[in-house]
Backbone as a chain_set.jsonl record, in Angstrom:
{"seq": "MLSDLSREQQLIILGLVVVIVAGLGVMAYRHFVAGDSDEIVIEKHQEKMQTEKIGKIIVHVAGAVKRKGVYKLSFGDRIIDAIELAGGATTSANLSSVNLAEQVKDGQKIVVPEKQTVVERKSGKTLIRQIGTSSFGKVNINSADEKELCKVRGIGPKTAQNIIQHREAHGPFSKIEDIMKVKGIGKGKFGKIKDEITI", "coords": {"N": [[70.526, 112.238, 36.743], [73.17, 113.046, 37.048], [73.886, 112.521, 34.511], [73.025, 114.654, 33.091], [74.907, 116.555, 33.465], [78.003, 118.028, 32.417], [81.013, 116.287, 31.403], [83.201, 117.385, 32.677], [82.044, 118.672, 34.898], [81.023, 116.459, 36.217], [83.42, 115.191, 36.97], [84.42, 117.082, 38.745], [82.512, 116.992, 40.827], [82.808, 114.317, 41.586], [85.445, 114.449, 42.525], [85.11, 116.125, 44.75], [83.51, 114.502, 46.357], [85.326, 112.432, 46.878], [87.268, 113.865, 48.348], [85.754, 114.625, 50.594], [85.085, 112.123, 51.696], [87.672, 111.173, 52.249], [88.47, 113.06, 54.135], [86.655, 112.542, 56.231], [87.53, 109.99, 56.845], [90.134, 110.491, 57.817], [89.524, 111.993, 60.093], [88.117, 110.08, 61.588], [90.161, 108.226, 61.99], [91.967, 109.696, 63.529], [90.408, 110.071, 65.793], [89.886, 107.497, 66.888], [92.375, 105.977, 66.809], [94.269, 107.835, 67.772], [93.218, 108.24, 70.286], [93.723, 105.752, 71.51], [96.449, 105.934, 71.475], [96.942, 107.954, 73.338], [96.228, 106.626, 75.665], [98.235, 104.736, 75.759], [100.428, 106.388, 76.173], [99.827, 107.355, 78.727], [99.935, 104.961, 80.191], [102.642, 104.346, 79.84], [103.733, 106.501, 81.186], [102.881, 105.975, 83.781], [104.273, 103.589, 84.231], [106.826, 104.601, 84.136], [106.824, 106.229, 86.402], [106.549, 104.277, 88.371], [108.938, 102.934, 88.001], [110.74, 104.91, 88.698], [110.469, 104.898, 91.413], [111.937, 102.806, 92.329], [114.679, 101.827, 94.315], [114.572, 103.947, 96.062], [114.44, 103.75, 98.781], [116.332, 104.137, 101.666], [118.368, 102.51, 103.928], [119.926, 101.751, 107.107], [122.078, 99.261, 107.936], [123.108, 97.37, 110.625], [124.966, 95.752, 113.31], [125.123, 92.197, 113.694], [126.126, 91.567, 110.95], [127.816, 90.948, 107.806], [128.757, 93.106, 106.284], [128.477, 96.051, 107.463], [126.552, 99.023, 106.982], [125.132, 101.627, 104.828], [122.381, 101.182, 102.724], [120.642, 100.975, 99.543], [117.282, 100.208, 98.778], [114.335, 98.728, 97.24], [110.89, 99.845, 97.082], [108.729, 97.984, 99.1], [110.512, 95.983, 99.654], [111.978, 93.608, 101.974], [113.196, 93.081, 105.381], [114.939, 90.947, 105.297], [115.992, 91.208, 102.733], [117.539, 93.485, 103.006], [119.46, 92.578, 104.803], [120.72, 90.65, 103.252], [121.853, 92.302, 101.303], [123.758, 93.463, 102.859], [125.698, 91.584, 102.921], [124.855, 89.357, 104.225], [124.003, 87.569, 107.278], [126.165, 87.172, 110.121], [127.878, 84.349, 111.626], [127.392, 84.541, 114.28], [124.994, 85.77, 114.528], [121.722, 86.415, 115.78], [119.049, 85.591, 114.417], [116.494, 84.888, 115.065], [115.285, 86.744, 116.645], [114.62, 88.757, 114.991], [112.311, 90.196, 112.766], [112.201, 88.972, 109.827], [110.5, 89.165, 107.681], [109.416, 91.645, 107.7], [108.526, 94.739, 106.148], [110.799, 97.114, 104.85], [111.496, 100.498, 105.843], [111.93, 103.88, 104.752], [114.903, 105.384, 105.823], [115.201, 103.741, 107.99], [116.831, 102.014, 110.681], [118.369, 98.988, 110.841], [119.088, 96.601, 113.101], [120.898, 93.777, 113.652], [120.901, 91.477, 116.115], [123.351, 89.764, 118.191], [123.971, 86.287, 118.976], [123.429, 85.001, 122.245], [125.976, 84.541, 124.636], [127.107, 82.22, 127.006], [128.714, 82.486, 129.971], [130.596, 80.915, 132.386], [131.88, 80.961, 135.636], [133.82, 80.05, 138.433], [133.41, 80.909, 141.797], [134.828, 80.433, 144.575], [132.95, 77.982, 146.019], [130.745, 78.508, 144.633], [128.834, 78.543, 141.714], [128.711, 80.785, 139.217], [126.573, 82.079, 136.857], [126.753, 83.904, 134.024], [125.216, 85.965, 131.701], [125.567, 87.277, 128.53], [126.466, 89.378, 125.686], [128.102, 91.121, 123.437], [129.065, 92.7, 125.459], [130.537, 91.91, 128.43], [128.86, 90.086, 130.901], [126.437, 91.455, 130.669], [122.93, 91.729, 129.902], [121.367, 91.018, 126.885], [118.998, 92.974, 125.525], [117.697, 92.645, 123.175], [117.579, 89.99, 122.513], [117.226, 88.404, 124.744], [115.3, 86.103, 126.729], [112.299, 85.873, 128.786], [113.096, 84.845, 131.311], [115.84, 85.414, 131.362], [115.812, 88.196, 131.165], [114.716, 88.846, 133.604], [116.83, 88.56, 135.275], [118.038, 90.957, 135.445], [118.391, 93.504, 137.761], [115.524, 95.024, 139.028], [113.869, 94.462, 136.943], [111.007, 92.697, 136.549], [108.821, 89.801, 136.029], [106.503, 90.84, 134.684], [107.378, 93.284, 133.537], [109.396, 92.223, 131.962], [107.899, 90.736, 130.118], [106.596, 92.859, 128.881], [108.768, 94.053, 127.597], [109.497, 92.075, 125.749], [107.133, 91.917, 124.216], [107.063, 94.51, 123.143], [109.375, 94.421, 121.614], [108.707, 92.452, 119.741], [106.653, 93.733, 118.418], [107.74, 96.128, 117.423], [110.27, 95.595, 116.503], [113.875, 95.046, 116.916], [115.705, 96.789, 119.541], [117.467, 99.781, 118.867], [119.228, 101.18, 120.374], [120.229, 101.199, 123.838], [118.79, 103.048, 125.248], [116.323, 103.084, 124.091], [114.754, 101.343, 125.445], [113.245, 102.676, 127.229], [110.936, 103.235, 125.962], [109.294, 101.206, 126.461], [106.446, 100.084, 128.2], [106.204, 100.86, 131.584], [108.849, 101.327, 132.096], [110.696, 103.942, 132.994], [112.675, 106.981, 133.149], [113.868, 106.86, 135.656], [113.939, 104.074, 136.323], [115.419, 103.198, 134.158], [117.875, 104.374, 134.691], [118.745, 102.739, 136.736], [119.077, 100.249, 135.574], [120.662, 100.478, 133.321], [123.385, 99.871, 133.279], [123.429, 97.182, 133.224], [122.445, 96.141, 130.924], [122.494, 95.492, 127.362], [122.79, 95.781, 123.723]], "CA": [[70.814, 113.641, 37.073], [74.56, 113.26, 36.696], [74.023, 112.432, 33.043], [72.723, 115.968, 32.513], [76.077, 117.409, 33.65], [79.108, 117.776, 31.49], [82.03, 115.399, 31.954], [84.041, 118.191, 33.559], [81.3, 118.877, 36.136], [80.969, 115.17, 36.882], [84.733, 114.975, 37.581], [84.535, 117.999, 39.893], [81.661, 116.455, 41.895], [83.463, 113.102, 42.041], [86.614, 114.868, 43.317], [84.624, 116.64, 46.035], [83.08, 113.346, 47.153], [86.543, 111.764, 47.337], [87.88, 114.709, 49.389], [84.928, 114.544, 51.81], [85.259, 110.783, 52.278], [89.023, 111.112, 52.803], [88.475, 113.886, 55.352], [85.964, 111.8, 57.282], [88.411, 108.878, 57.232], [91.223, 111.034, 58.64], [88.945, 112.366, 61.396], [87.831, 108.847, 62.314], [91.458, 107.645, 62.382], [92.503, 110.476, 64.666], [89.553, 109.892, 66.971], [90.048, 106.167, 67.491], [93.781, 105.587, 66.97], [94.945, 108.806, 68.639], [92.738, 107.98, 71.651], [94.505, 104.618, 72.001], [97.822, 106.397, 71.671], [96.964, 108.686, 74.605], [96.209, 105.632, 76.731], [99.574, 104.137, 75.801], [101.31, 107.39, 76.787], [99.524, 107.363, 80.164], [100.47, 103.728, 80.762], [104.096, 104.466, 79.884], [104.05, 107.467, 82.232], [102.711, 105.28, 85.053], [105.389, 102.657, 84.358], [108.021, 105.395, 84.438], [106.724, 106.649, 87.808], [106.837, 103.106, 89.196], [110.368, 102.655, 87.863], [111.487, 105.93, 89.439], [110.394, 104.595, 92.842], [112.9, 101.758, 92.66], [115.93, 102.3, 94.887], [114.371, 105.178, 96.809], [114.491, 103.516, 100.229], [117.704, 104.076, 102.193], [118.368, 101.955, 105.284], [121.219, 101.52, 107.748], [122.135, 97.896, 108.468], [124.194, 97.265, 111.62], [124.911, 94.562, 114.154], [125.814, 90.97, 113.289], [126.13, 91.346, 109.5], [129.189, 90.919, 107.3], [129.166, 94.438, 105.811], [127.615, 97.099, 108.014], [126.563, 100.219, 106.158], [123.881, 102.202, 104.333], [122.042, 100.521, 101.461], [119.421, 101.351, 98.831], [116.378, 99.105, 98.464], [113.125, 99.094, 96.512], [109.664, 99.836, 97.851], [108.196, 96.635, 99.258], [111.55, 95.031, 100.07], [111.879, 93.153, 103.357], [114.423, 93.163, 106.171], [115.852, 89.906, 104.829], [116.672, 91.74, 101.552], [118.556, 94.415, 103.506], [120.532, 91.774, 105.401], [121.459, 90.04, 102.138], [122.67, 93.362, 100.705], [124.874, 93.705, 103.781], [126.575, 90.424, 102.893], [124.277, 88.269, 105.005], [124.258, 87.58, 108.719], [127.36, 86.457, 110.573], [127.568, 83.103, 112.328], [126.975, 84.854, 115.646], [123.73, 86.512, 114.476], [120.516, 85.805, 116.347], [117.987, 86.008, 113.5], [115.181, 84.542, 115.608], [114.7, 87.922, 117.29], [114.388, 89.766, 113.949], [111.214, 89.868, 111.853], [112.802, 89.032, 108.495], [109.461, 89.431, 106.682], [108.933, 93.025, 107.839], [108.898, 95.642, 105.065], [111.7, 98.172, 105.292], [111.003, 101.876, 105.713], [112.999, 104.819, 104.432], [115.571, 105.934, 106.999], [115.186, 102.761, 109.086], [118.076, 101.368, 111.103], [118.13, 97.576, 111.108], [120.16, 96.067, 113.946], [120.825, 92.319, 113.811], [121.58, 91.165, 117.381], [124.194, 88.566, 118.237], [123.527, 85.231, 119.873], [123.932, 85.148, 123.607], [127.008, 83.601, 125.082], [126.974, 81.914, 128.43], [130.034, 82.392, 130.587], [130.513, 80.402, 133.752], [133.14, 81.004, 136.374], [133.65, 79.593, 139.807], [133.845, 81.804, 142.851], [134.794, 79.523, 145.715], [132.126, 76.827, 145.682], [129.541, 78.997, 143.958], [128.894, 78.617, 140.257], [128.021, 82.006, 138.777], [126.23, 82.037, 135.435], [126.607, 85.257, 133.512], [124.703, 85.959, 130.329], [125.867, 88.53, 127.861], [126.813, 89.263, 124.264], [129.345, 91.835, 123.197], [129.517, 93.281, 126.723], [130.615, 90.838, 129.419], [127.993, 90.161, 132.063], [125.231, 92.243, 130.431], [121.833, 91.014, 129.248], [120.998, 91.6, 125.588], [117.55, 93.218, 125.54], [117.146, 92.291, 121.863], [117.474, 88.542, 122.316], [116.991, 87.698, 126.012], [113.931, 85.677, 127.007], [111.759, 86.427, 130.031], [113.91, 84.406, 132.45], [117.113, 86.138, 131.335], [115.543, 89.612, 131.459], [114.438, 88.967, 135.04], [118.103, 88.583, 135.988], [118.401, 92.373, 135.621], [117.754, 94.059, 138.954], [114.514, 96.032, 138.702], [112.978, 93.941, 135.904], [110.256, 91.525, 136.978], [108.16, 89.069, 134.94], [105.586, 91.687, 133.916], [108.19, 94.191, 132.727], [110.086, 91.396, 130.963], [106.912, 90.45, 129.08], [106.39, 94.11, 128.137], [109.95, 94.242, 126.734], [109.404, 91.103, 124.648], [106.009, 92.327, 123.363], [107.49, 95.713, 122.418], [110.38, 93.971, 120.645], [108.005, 91.736, 118.669], [105.796, 94.673, 117.671], [108.49, 97.23, 116.804], [111.598, 95.18, 116.075], [114.913, 95.156, 117.952], [116.1, 98.121, 119.998], [118.685, 100.25, 118.192], [120.129, 101.625, 121.451], [119.644, 100.767, 125.108], [117.851, 104.092, 125.7], [115.002, 102.803, 123.526], [113.964, 100.511, 126.363], [112.335, 103.572, 127.941], [109.665, 103.253, 125.219], [108.513, 100.078, 126.979], [105.555, 100.441, 129.309], [106.706, 100.495, 132.906], [110.264, 101.693, 132.255], [110.918, 105.374, 132.84], [114.058, 107.429, 133.306], [114.382, 106.385, 136.939], [114.273, 102.643, 136.237], [116.501, 103.051, 133.179], [119.12, 104.725, 135.37], [119.176, 101.633, 137.587], [119.366, 99.018, 134.813], [121.431, 100.757, 132.106], [124.725, 99.245, 133.322], [123.281, 95.727, 133.171], [121.833, 95.731, 129.658], [123.204, 95.83, 126.129], [122.059, 95.354, 122.51]], "C": [[72.244, 113.981, 36.703], [74.779, 113.237, 35.187], [73.75, 113.752, 32.357], [73.915, 116.899, 32.597], [77.15, 117.054, 32.637], [80.138, 116.883, 32.179], [82.915, 116.142, 32.942], [83.353, 118.408, 34.895], [81.214, 117.572, 36.951], [82.286, 114.872, 37.617], [84.922, 115.85, 38.824], [83.748, 117.45, 41.085], [82.301, 115.197, 42.484], [84.685, 113.419, 42.914], [86.215, 115.366, 44.691], [84.202, 115.495, 46.954], [84.292, 112.605, 47.732], [87.197, 112.529, 48.48], [87.107, 114.605, 50.701], [85.112, 113.197, 52.504], [86.633, 110.64, 52.927], [89.122, 111.899, 54.101], [87.808, 113.186, 56.509], [86.826, 110.636, 57.781], [89.536, 109.332, 58.137], [90.717, 111.384, 60.033], [88.667, 111.126, 62.245], [89.118, 108.199, 62.819], [92.028, 108.363, 63.596], [91.705, 110.216, 65.934], [89.838, 108.565, 67.677], [91.503, 105.816, 67.779], [94.504, 106.529, 67.9], [94.521, 108.609, 70.092], [93.493, 106.828, 72.273], [95.925, 105.039, 72.314], [97.966, 107.14, 72.983], [97.01, 107.717, 75.776], [97.585, 104.996, 76.886], [100.551, 105.087, 76.481], [101.102, 107.417, 78.292], [100.108, 106.134, 80.838], [101.986, 103.802, 80.878], [104.521, 105.421, 80.982], [103.946, 106.809, 83.606], [103.858, 104.301, 85.299], [106.665, 103.4, 84.741], [108.026, 105.815, 85.903], [107.051, 105.486, 88.734], [108.317, 102.775, 89.169], [111.191, 103.635, 88.674], [111.481, 105.654, 90.931], [111.457, 103.588, 93.271], [114.198, 102.373, 93.213], [115.809, 103.549, 95.725], [114.432, 104.998, 98.318], [115.948, 103.361, 100.666], [117.632, 103.574, 103.63], [119.793, 101.771, 105.781], [121.189, 100.129, 108.37], [123.347, 97.786, 109.392], [124.041, 95.976, 112.409], [125.664, 93.394, 113.543], [125.612, 90.663, 111.8], [127.566, 91.474, 108.997], [129.675, 92.294, 106.831], [128.172, 95.476, 106.316], [127.671, 98.321, 107.102], [125.17, 100.663, 105.757], [123.616, 101.636, 102.942], [120.739, 101.053, 100.879], [118.597, 100.108, 98.529], [115.174, 99.641, 97.697], [111.937, 99.101, 97.462], [109.123, 98.411, 97.91], [109.226, 95.607, 99.657], [111.433, 94.739, 101.565], [113.227, 93.276, 104.064], [115.43, 92.117, 105.707], [116.624, 90.376, 103.586], [117.801, 92.694, 101.967], [119.746, 93.655, 104.083], [121.379, 91.122, 104.308], [122.348, 91.061, 101.435], [123.906, 93.645, 101.555], [125.784, 92.49, 103.883], [126.06, 89.226, 103.662], [124.654, 88.374, 106.477], [125.532, 86.802, 109.034], [126.925, 85.187, 111.318], [127.087, 83.359, 113.761], [125.63, 85.571, 115.696], [122.581, 85.717, 115.075], [119.317, 86.279, 115.53], [116.594, 85.708, 114.038], [114.505, 85.736, 116.277], [114.43, 89.053, 116.291], [113.248, 89.294, 113.061], [111.709, 90.044, 110.415], [111.79, 89.387, 107.412], [108.948, 90.867, 106.727], [109.411, 93.889, 106.674], [109.774, 96.765, 105.619], [111.063, 99.532, 105.052], [112.183, 102.794, 105.454], [113.58, 105.403, 105.716], [115.656, 104.973, 108.17], [116.586, 102.244, 109.4], [117.749, 99.94, 111.51], [119.329, 97.03, 111.881], [119.949, 94.568, 114.123], [121.588, 91.959, 115.087], [122.423, 89.892, 117.277], [123.587, 87.536, 119.187], [124.128, 85.462, 121.249], [124.996, 84.106, 123.899], [126.841, 83.396, 126.584], [128.371, 81.69, 129.0], [129.864, 81.924, 132.02], [131.881, 80.515, 134.422], [132.852, 80.61, 137.828], [134.202, 80.627, 140.777], [133.729, 81.007, 144.152], [134.039, 78.269, 145.314], [130.865, 77.22, 144.912], [129.769, 79.07, 142.457], [128.063, 79.811, 139.813], [127.812, 81.941, 137.271], [125.967, 83.46, 134.968], [126.202, 85.195, 132.044], [124.991, 87.308, 129.695], [126.1, 88.317, 126.392], [128.142, 89.961, 124.085], [129.914, 92.445, 124.474], [129.426, 92.218, 127.804], [129.669, 91.094, 130.584], [126.713, 90.933, 131.865], [124.197, 91.413, 129.673], [121.433, 91.751, 127.975], [119.482, 91.742, 125.526], [116.897, 92.897, 124.196], [116.935, 90.796, 121.691], [117.159, 87.758, 123.588], [115.531, 87.283, 126.152], [113.513, 86.223, 128.379], [112.639, 86.096, 131.233], [115.211, 85.196, 132.522], [116.92, 87.616, 131.662], [115.306, 89.826, 132.953], [115.711, 88.932, 135.879], [118.596, 90.017, 136.212], [117.652, 92.908, 136.836], [116.772, 95.156, 138.567], [113.567, 95.585, 137.602], [112.342, 92.653, 136.412], [109.581, 90.858, 135.784], [107.264, 89.95, 134.069], [106.356, 92.633, 133.0], [108.927, 93.423, 131.634], [109.154, 91.065, 129.806], [106.646, 91.689, 128.235], [107.545, 94.372, 127.17], [109.854, 93.329, 125.517], [108.288, 91.484, 123.683], [106.37, 93.554, 122.536], [108.471, 95.341, 121.311], [109.721, 93.273, 119.458], [107.183, 92.685, 117.805], [106.598, 95.694, 116.879], [109.876, 96.842, 116.309], [112.621, 95.413, 117.176], [115.208, 96.607, 118.328], [117.385, 98.534, 119.278], [119.696, 100.809, 119.18], [119.44, 101.313, 122.771], [118.627, 101.786, 125.631], [116.433, 103.84, 125.192], [114.132, 101.96, 124.447], [112.996, 101.371, 127.179], [111.004, 103.735, 127.206], [108.737, 102.133, 125.69], [107.69, 100.543, 128.172], [106.139, 99.957, 130.638], [108.166, 100.828, 133.127], [110.43, 103.183, 131.946], [112.384, 105.709, 133.03], [114.679, 106.887, 134.591], [114.814, 104.93, 136.881], [115.418, 102.424, 135.258], [117.854, 103.363, 133.827], [119.655, 103.597, 136.222], [119.634, 100.413, 136.795], [120.34, 99.236, 133.647], [122.805, 100.071, 132.084], [124.655, 97.721, 133.232], [122.724, 95.23, 131.859], [122.688, 96.176, 128.47], [122.323, 95.438, 124.946], [123.016, 94.594, 121.593]], "O": [[72.522, 115.034, 36.13], [75.714, 113.84, 34.661], [74.162, 113.977, 31.219], [73.961, 117.915, 31.902], [77.195, 115.953, 32.088], [80.127, 116.745, 33.402], [83.333, 115.568, 33.948], [84.007, 118.338, 35.935], [81.316, 117.573, 38.178], [82.275, 114.366, 38.739], [85.504, 115.419, 39.82], [84.244, 117.44, 42.212], [82.341, 115.017, 43.701], [84.932, 112.746, 43.915], [86.883, 115.077, 45.683], [84.486, 115.501, 48.152], [84.298, 112.205, 48.896], [87.632, 111.931, 49.465], [87.696, 114.51, 51.778], [85.271, 113.126, 53.723], [86.761, 110.068, 54.01], [89.773, 111.466, 55.052], [88.306, 113.216, 57.634], [86.852, 110.333, 58.974], [89.867, 108.655, 59.11], [91.384, 111.113, 61.032], [88.936, 111.105, 63.446], [89.164, 107.685, 63.937], [92.5, 107.744, 64.549], [92.27, 110.151, 67.026], [90.008, 108.516, 68.895], [91.825, 105.397, 68.891], [95.282, 106.081, 68.743], [95.32, 108.778, 71.013], [93.872, 106.9, 73.442], [96.532, 104.575, 73.279], [98.973, 106.995, 73.676], [97.726, 107.938, 76.753], [98.044, 104.748, 78.001], [101.399, 104.661, 77.266], [102.065, 107.494, 79.054], [100.702, 106.228, 81.912], [102.558, 103.378, 81.882], [105.537, 105.201, 81.642], [104.781, 107.032, 84.483], [104.358, 104.188, 86.418], [107.47, 102.924, 85.541], [109.059, 105.777, 86.571], [107.732, 105.656, 89.745], [108.891, 102.382, 90.184], [112.206, 103.268, 89.266], [112.371, 106.109, 91.65], [111.829, 103.53, 94.443], [114.738, 103.321, 92.643], [116.819, 104.16, 96.074], [114.471, 105.98, 99.059], [116.696, 102.558, 100.107], [116.919, 104.145, 104.456], [120.735, 101.652, 104.999], [120.36, 99.855, 109.237], [124.473, 98.075, 108.988], [123.102, 95.209, 112.198], [126.723, 93.578, 112.942], [125.016, 89.65, 111.434], [128.424, 92.038, 109.677], [130.857, 92.615, 106.96], [127.155, 95.743, 105.677], [128.714, 98.62, 106.519], [124.166, 100.16, 106.261], [124.504, 101.612, 102.09], [119.855, 101.515, 101.601], [119.126, 99.088, 98.087], [115.015, 100.85, 97.529], [111.962, 98.455, 98.509], [109.066, 97.718, 96.894], [108.872, 94.47, 99.969], [110.862, 95.524, 102.321], [114.254, 93.539, 103.439], [116.636, 92.366, 105.719], [117.779, 89.992, 103.398], [118.873, 92.708, 101.361], [120.898, 94.039, 103.878], [122.603, 91.05, 104.421], [123.46, 90.738, 101.019], [124.96, 94.017, 101.039], [126.561, 92.377, 104.832], [126.733, 88.199, 103.749], [125.512, 89.168, 106.862], [125.919, 85.892, 108.302], [125.742, 84.993, 111.595], [126.454, 82.5, 114.374], [125.167, 85.943, 116.774], [122.484, 84.503, 114.896], [118.648, 87.245, 115.898], [115.609, 86.226, 113.513], [113.288, 85.74, 116.457], [114.06, 90.161, 116.68], [113.215, 88.135, 112.649], [111.64, 91.141, 109.859], [112.171, 89.858, 106.341], [108.138, 91.265, 105.889], [110.565, 93.789, 106.258], [109.527, 97.294, 106.703], [110.21, 99.695, 104.18], [113.302, 102.519, 105.886], [112.843, 105.859, 106.589], [116.136, 105.348, 109.24], [117.413, 102.062, 108.506], [116.947, 99.711, 112.416], [120.448, 97.003, 111.369], [118.938, 94.14, 114.679], [122.807, 92.12, 115.134], [122.223, 89.064, 116.389], [122.802, 87.868, 120.074], [125.203, 86.047, 121.386], [124.917, 82.957, 123.466], [126.474, 84.314, 127.316], [129.106, 80.808, 128.554], [129.07, 82.485, 132.775], [132.907, 80.194, 133.822], [131.758, 80.83, 138.348], [135.305, 81.146, 140.603], [132.654, 80.925, 144.747], [134.436, 77.571, 144.381], [130.03, 76.376, 144.586], [130.78, 79.599, 141.995], [126.849, 79.839, 140.013], [128.763, 81.769, 136.508], [125.064, 84.132, 135.466], [126.789, 84.454, 131.255], [124.687, 88.354, 130.269], [125.952, 87.202, 125.891], [129.181, 89.465, 124.521], [131.119, 92.681, 124.561], [128.347, 91.685, 128.063], [129.672, 92.172, 131.179], [125.944, 91.066, 132.817], [124.543, 90.515, 128.905], [121.192, 92.957, 127.992], [118.764, 90.743, 125.478], [115.67, 92.88, 124.094], [116.184, 90.378, 120.81], [116.856, 86.567, 123.515], [114.63, 88.017, 125.746], [114.271, 86.934, 129.038], [112.9, 86.957, 132.074], [115.64, 85.601, 133.602], [117.746, 88.221, 132.345], [115.659, 90.872, 133.498], [115.674, 89.242, 137.07], [119.456, 90.262, 137.058], [116.431, 92.781, 136.93], [117.131, 96.103, 137.867], [112.563, 96.251, 137.345], [113.022, 91.661, 136.671], [109.751, 91.303, 134.649], [107.269, 89.817, 132.845], [106.024, 92.768, 131.822], [109.066, 93.912, 130.513], [109.564, 91.105, 128.646], [106.489, 91.591, 127.018], [107.332, 94.854, 126.057], [110.1, 93.758, 124.39], [108.462, 91.389, 122.468], [106.022, 93.633, 121.358], [108.406, 95.88, 120.207], [110.121, 93.473, 118.311], [107.034, 92.468, 116.602], [106.192, 96.09, 115.786], [110.585, 97.678, 115.751], [112.282, 95.917, 118.247], [114.991, 97.526, 117.539], [118.289, 97.717, 119.104], [120.883, 100.904, 118.871], [118.218, 101.177, 122.824], [117.709, 101.428, 126.369], [115.461, 104.317, 125.778], [112.919, 101.87, 124.255], [112.038, 100.854, 127.754], [110.056, 104.302, 127.75], [107.551, 102.115, 125.361], [108.165, 101.286, 129.031], [106.515, 98.794, 130.782], [108.682, 100.636, 134.228], [110.319, 103.617, 130.8], [113.234, 104.819, 133.066], [115.85, 106.508, 134.621], [115.907, 104.58, 137.326], [116.284, 101.578, 135.484], [118.852, 102.699, 133.546], [120.864, 103.486, 136.423], [120.466, 99.636, 137.262], [120.797, 98.264, 133.046], [123.324, 99.734, 131.02], [125.683, 97.047, 133.17], [122.542, 94.025, 131.682], [123.49, 97.105, 128.569], [121.257, 94.847, 125.119], [122.615, 94.145, 120.52]]}, "num_chains": 1, "name": "protein.A"}
């Protein structure tokens, strides 16, 4: 059939076939390669969003650390990371009362309590044992055990256990007023014990 056409017509038909094949090739390239490119763009966008999250958590580190202050952390960081940013704990820090594995939250205040000191003084023939930390004669509600908490007038074994359970579930108290969040301690009881407790 092509032999019946002139050489010029054959060249025209051949050119059209080449153009059609090239057009189909371009369309196929755009369909498959461009689709992959879109996926790459989406993945890069997701990576960018994840990167933007880094450093978005701001926490306040206080208590027995070398450099108290406000620090930036990444999502998923732990309390131990915040303490390390603050220069690490001091030698007087009581880390056993802090959940170092707890994830930090934006705006959180992390208070590292100090170890308890035991002061003994003689009054006549009586040996008086006083337990305190930064405030002489006061019981540290962030680190005291049940026996020590019971030394506070108005706190019995049950209330002491409630304080310890609250501390383990929610972390250390940031101020003595927070003890009113413990079951069994209201404003009235807090008014009686506030001069005997510290953090």
